[in-house]
C-alpha positions in Angstrom: -21.0 -1.2 15.8 -24.5 -0.9 17.1 -28.0 -1.3 15.5 -30.7 0.2 18.3 -30.8 4.0 19.0 -32.7 5.3 22.2 -33.4 8.7 22.1 -35.1 10.7 25.1 -37.3 13.4 25.4 -37.1 14.9 29.0 -40.0 16.7 28.6 -43.6 16.5 30.7 -46.9 18.9 31.3 -47.0 17.0 34.9 -45.1 14.7 36.4 -47.0 12.0 37.8 -46.5 10.3 41.4 -45.2 7.4 40.8 -42.7 8.8 37.7 -38.6 8.4 38.5 -37.5 8.9 35.4 -35.2 12.2 34.0 -38.0 14.7 33.3 -39.2 18.4 33.5 -42.1 20.8 33.0 -42.4 21.8 29.1 -40.8 25.0 27.7 -40.8 25.9 23.8 -37.7 27.6 24.1 -35.6 24.7 26.1 -37.5 22.5 23.5 -36.1 24.0 20.7 -32.7 24.2 22.2 -32.8 20.6 22.8 -34.0 19.2 19.9 -31.1 21.4 18.1 -28.7 19.6 20.9 -30.2 16.4 20.1 -29.5 16.7 16.3 -25.7 17.7 17.1 -25.2 14.5 19.3 -26.4 12.3 16.8 -23.8 13.8 14.7 -21.1 13.2 16.9 -21.7 9.8 17.2 -22.3 8.7 13.5 -19.2 6.4 13.8 -21.2 4.2 16.3 -24.2 3.3 14.0 -24.0 2.1 10.4 -27.9 0.3 10.3 -30.3 1.2 12.2 -32.6 -2.0 13.4 -35.1 -0.3 15.6 -35.3 3.4 17.3 -37.1 4.3 20.4 -38.4 7.4 21.4 -39.0 7.5 25.5 -39.5 10.8 28.4 -40.7 12.1 29.4 -43.3 12.8 26.7 -42.3 12.5 23.5 -46.1 13.4 22.2 -45.3 16.6 23.3 -43.0 18.0 19.8 -43.8 20.1 17.5 -44.2 18.3 14.3 -41.3 19.9 13.1 -39.3 19.0 15.9 -39.9 15.6 15.2 -39.3 15.4 11.2 -35.8 17.4 12.4 -34.7 14.5 14.5 -36.0 12.1 12.0 -34.5 13.5 9.2 -31.0 13.4 11.1 -31.7 10.0 11.7 -32.6 9.0 8.2 -29.1 11.1 6.8 -27.0 9.8 9.3 -27.9 6.2 9.7 -29.3 3.7 6.8 -32.1 1.5 7.9 -33.2 -2.2 8.0 -35.0 -3.4 6.2 -38.0 -3.5 8.5 -36.9 -1.1 11.2 -39.4 -0.4 14.2 -39.5 3.3 15.3 -41.4 3.7 18.6 -42.6 6.5 20.0 -44.1 6.7 23.5 -47.0 8.9 23.3 -49.6 10.4 26.3 -53.3 10.2 25.2 -53.7 13.7 26.8 -51.4 15.4 24.2 -52.2 12.7 20.7 -54.0 15.1 18.4 -54.8 14.1 14.7 -52.0 16.5 13.7 -49.3 14.8 15.7 -50.7 11.4 14.6 -49.7 12.9 11.2 -46.8 14.4 11.9 -45.0 11.0 13.0 -46.2 8.6 10.3 -45.1 11.1 8.5 -41.5 11.4 9.7 -41.5 7.4 10.0 -42.5 6.0 12.7 -44.2 3.4 12.5 -45.4 2.0 16.4 -46.4 3.4 19.0 -46.8 3.2 23.3 -49.6 4.3 24.4 -49.5 5.6 28.3 -53.0 4.5 29.3 -52.0 2.7 32.5 -55.9 2.6 33.9 -59.2 2.7 32.8 -60.7 3.4 36.1 -60.9 7.3 36.2 -60.2 7.6 39.9 -57.3 5.6 40.1 -56.0 8.2 36.5 -56.1 11.0 39.3 -54.6 8.9 41.9 -51.2 8.5 39.5 -51.7 12.1 38.8 -52.2 11.2 35.0 -53.6 14.4 32.7 -56.3 12.1 30.5 -59.0 10.1 31.8 -60.6 7.1 30.6 -62.3 8.5 27.6 -59.3 10.3 26.4 -57.3 7.3 26.5 -59.7 5.1 23.8 -60.1 8.2 22.0 -56.2 8.4 21.6 -56.5 4.8 20.9 -58.7 4.9 18.2 -57.7 7.9 16.8 -54.1 6.4 16.3 -55.9 3.5 14.0 -57.9 5.7 12.3 -54.4 7.9 11.7 -52.8 5.2 10.5 -51.0 3.4 12.7 -50.7 -0.4 12.5 -48.4 -1.5 15.1 -50.2 0.2 19.3 -49.0 -0.4 22.3 -50.9 0.0 25.6 -49.1 0.3 28.7 -51.0 -0.4 31.9 -50.5 -0.5 35.8 -51.8 -2.7 38.4 -51.3 -2.4 42.2 -52.4 0.8 42.6 -54.0 2.2 45.8 -58.3 1.6 46.4 -57.2 -0.9 42.9 -58.7 -4.6 44.1 -59.0 -7.3 41.2 -61.8 -6.9 40.1 -61.5 -3.4 38.7 -58.2 -4.4 37.2 -59.6 -7.3 35.2 -62.6 -5.1 33.7 -59.7 -2.8 32.5 -57.5 -5.6 30.8 -60.8 -7.1 29.6 -61.6 -3.6 27.8 -58.5 -2.9 26.3 -58.2 -6.6 25.0 -60.9 -6.0 23.4 -59.2 -2.8 21.0 -56.6 -6.0 20.1 -53.8 -3.9 20.6 -50.7 -5.5 18.6 -48.7 -5.6 22.4 -49.3 -4.8 25.6 -47.4 -3.9 28.7 -48.7 -4.4 32.4 -46.2 -2.9 35.4 -46.8 -3.6 38.9 -47.3 0.2 40.4 -43.8 0.6 42.1 -42.5 3.1 44.9 -39.5 4.5 44.1 -37.4 6.7 46.0 -37.8 10.1 45.4 -41.0 10.2 44.0 -44.1 11.3 45.5 -46.0 8.2 45.5 -43.1 7.0 47.8 -43.6 9.8 50.2 -47.3 9.6 50.1 -47.3 5.9 51.4 -43.9 6.6 54.0 -46.5 9.5 55.4 -49.4 6.4 55.6 -51.4 8.8 53.2 -52.1 5.9 50.5 -51.8 2.1 50.9 -50.9 -0.9 48.3 -52.8 -3.7 47.8 -51.6 -6.6 49.6 -49.2 -8.7 47.9 -51.8 -11.6 47.6 -53.7 -8.9 46.0 -51.3 -7.9 43.3 -50.4 -11.9 42.5 -53.8 -12.0 42.0 -53.4 -9.1 39.5 -50.6 -10.7 37.7 -52.1 -14.2 37.2 -55.3 -12.1 36.0 -53.3 -10.6 33.3 -51.5 -13.8 32.2 -55.2 -15.8 31.6 -56.9 -13.4 30.9 -54.3 -12.3 27.8 -53.7 -15.1 26.7 -57.8 -16.0 26.6 -57.2 -13.6 24.2 -54.4 -14.7 21.9 -51.3 -12.6 23.4 -48.2 -14.7 23.8 -46.6 -13.9 27.4 -43.1 -12.6 26.2 -41.4 -11.6 28.8 -42.9 -10.9 32.8 -44.7 -7.9 31.8 -45.0 -8.2 27.8 -48.3 -9.5 26.2 -47.3 -9.4 22.2 -50.3 -10.7 19.3 -47.7 -13.3 17.2 -45.4 -11.4 15.2 -45.3 -7.9 17.0 -43.0 -8.3 20.3 -40.7 -5.3 20.8 -37.9 -5.4 18.9 -35.8 -2.9 21.3 -36.5 -4.3 24.2 -36.1 -7.7 23.0 -32.3 -6.4 22.3 -32.2 -4.5 25.8 -33.3 -8.6 27.3 -30.9 -9.8 25.3 -28.0 -7.8 26.3 -27.3 -6.5 22.9 -25.8 -3.1 22.6 -27.8 -0.1 21.8 -26.7 3.8 21.9 -28.8 6.6 24.1 -28.8 9.8 22.9 -30.3 12.5 25.2 -30.3 14.1 28.2 -30.1 11.0 31.0 -30.2 8.6 28.3 -28.2 5.2 28.5 -25.7 3.1 26.3 -24.3 0.0 26.0 -21.3 -0.4 23.8 -18.4 -2.8 23.5 -19.0 -4.0 27.1 -19.5 -0.4 28.7 -21.9 0.9 29.8 -22.4 5.0 29.9 -24.4 7.7 30.5 -25.4 11.3 29.1 -25.1 13.7 31.8 -29.2 13.6 34.0 -29.7 18.0 33.1 -31.5 19.3 30.1 -29.5 22.9 30.4 -26.2 20.5 31.2 -26.1 18.6 28.3 -27.0 21.4 25.8 -24.2 23.9 27.4 -21.7 20.3 26.8 -22.9 19.8 23.0 -22.7 23.5 22.7 -18.3 22.9 23.0 -19.0 20.5 20.9 -18.1 17.9 23.6 -19.3 14.1 24.2 -21.9 15.2 27.5 -21.0 11.7 29.1 -21.3 11.9 32.7 -20.8 8.1 33.9 -19.0 5.2 32.3 -18.1 1.5 33.7 -16.6 -1.0 32.4 -17.9 -4.6 32.6 -16.4 -7.7 34.7 -16.7 -10.9 33.9 -19.5 -10.9 37.0 -21.0 -7.9 36.3 -21.7 -9.8 32.6 -22.9 -12.7 34.0 -25.5 -11.0 36.8 -26.2 -8.9 33.7 -27.1 -12.6 32.0 -28.9 -13.5 34.9 -31.3 -10.7 35.8 -32.3 -9.8 32.2 -32.6 -13.1 30.4 -34.3 -14.6 33.1 -37.1 -11.6 32.5 -37.2 -13.3 28.9 -40.2 -16.4 28.9 -38.5 -18.5 27.1 -35.2 -18.1 29.5 -31.6 -18.1 28.9 -29.6 -21.1 27.3 -27.1 -22.0 29.6 -24.6 -21.7 26.3 -24.2 -18.4 27.1 -23.0 -18.7 30.7 -19.3 -19.2 31.7 -18.3 -22.9 33.2 -17.6 -21.4 36.0 -20.5 -19.7 36.7 -22.7 -22.7 35.9 -20.9 -25.1 38.7 -21.3 -21.9 41.4 -24.8 -21.9 41.0 -25.8 -25.3 40.3 -26.2 -25.9 43.9 -29.5 -23.3 43.9 -30.2 -23.9 40.5 -31.2 -27.4 42.0 -33.0 -26.3 44.8 -34.9 -23.7 42.8 -36.3 -26.1 40.6 -37.3 -28.4 44.0 -39.3 -25.0 45.2 -40.7 -25.0 41.0 -39.4 -21.6 40.5 -37.9 -22.3 37.8 -37.7 -25.0 34.7 -34.1 -26.8 34.1 -33.2 -28.9 30.9 -29.9 -29.6 29.5 -29.2 -26.4 27.7 -32.3 -24.1 29.7 -33.0 -22.6 32.7 -36.5 -20.6 32.7 -38.7 -19.2 35.2 -42.4 -21.5 36.2 -45.2 -19.9 36.7 -44.9 -19.7 40.2 -41.1 -18.5 39.7 -42.1 -15.5 37.1 -44.0 -13.9 40.7 -41.0 -14.5 42.6 -38.3 -13.3 39.7 -36.6 -10.5 41.9 -35.9 -13.5 45.0 -34.7 -16.3 42.0 -32.1 -13.9 40.5 -30.9 -12.6 44.1 -30.6 -16.0 45.1 -28.4 -17.0 41.8 -26.7 -13.5 41.9 -25.4 -14.6 45.3 -24.0 -17.6 44.4 -22.0 -15.6 41.8 -20.7 -13.7 44.1 -19.6 -16.2 46.5 -15.7 -16.6 46.2 -13.4 -19.6 47.0 -12.2 -19.9 50.1 -8.7 -20.1 49.6 
């Protein structure tokens, strides 16, 4: 039985230039049909969850839902599954769609944590990213959420934006830290394929800051937020003590979770699987009383070790070596020793974790360790 649930709401007013998540333009008739299908999938999955510890509603833009739709989904969860003592229920929200009515509806339905997609407090940068809000909207949304009753608010920020320098990034960091959200996420802008950002970079219409500037921005986030009392508990995430995101920690600890909705992914019983990434196909499958699974992957022992590496090393506390098979540790032994000498990881008898330098070069460290796992012994 899993205890963590993800619900995907794929509707957006407008797609941001960097977004590669599955999303579609909002349409009220389609939203209503989709919510009905979500509730039906929850019914169909009733035997896979007993007690809920955390729920994360992501998108897309979940705050586009009407109060009655949010209440319908949350009411279905309450009827199907018991809640843990202090269940964390998060919804992502866009500052441009967060009204007083939406805040009340979320709180009334049981949502007790929100993640606000602020991204920047520089209006020029927000326009470039294709965001629908400006800095004033973002600040207003935060204050409205606090006044409305939310006691656990996370803020998402992006750095490495074309035209951004470390000075403007630090200005945003300081201004957001002054608000005292319980949690912050800081993500480097990444030009994923099949995004408008990728196309504009390819055509030389935009230029990302150079690597040294991006590195300076990353360390600025660590140092600035530490000075404001935030704990850096994962590569991109910071929290006031006791406010780490339980749902995401479950991901990084390779905990099981169930995904509901079009394009949602799940990890249960040693298998990863995903729902079909098309709203209409999803609704049609559900209406035919068929689970809308489009892909499944049974994990091998090698897959498991790789996941332990690339998920576990994201956490600042690192990986307990007792989680690793002895054979895998033997294969990685020489590379681990070299990574220690290069100042990229710290190693003790029971633990490996990234150093400050290693945090910046996390992907390189993980690739080098994965190559060790893939290396076959000679016959």
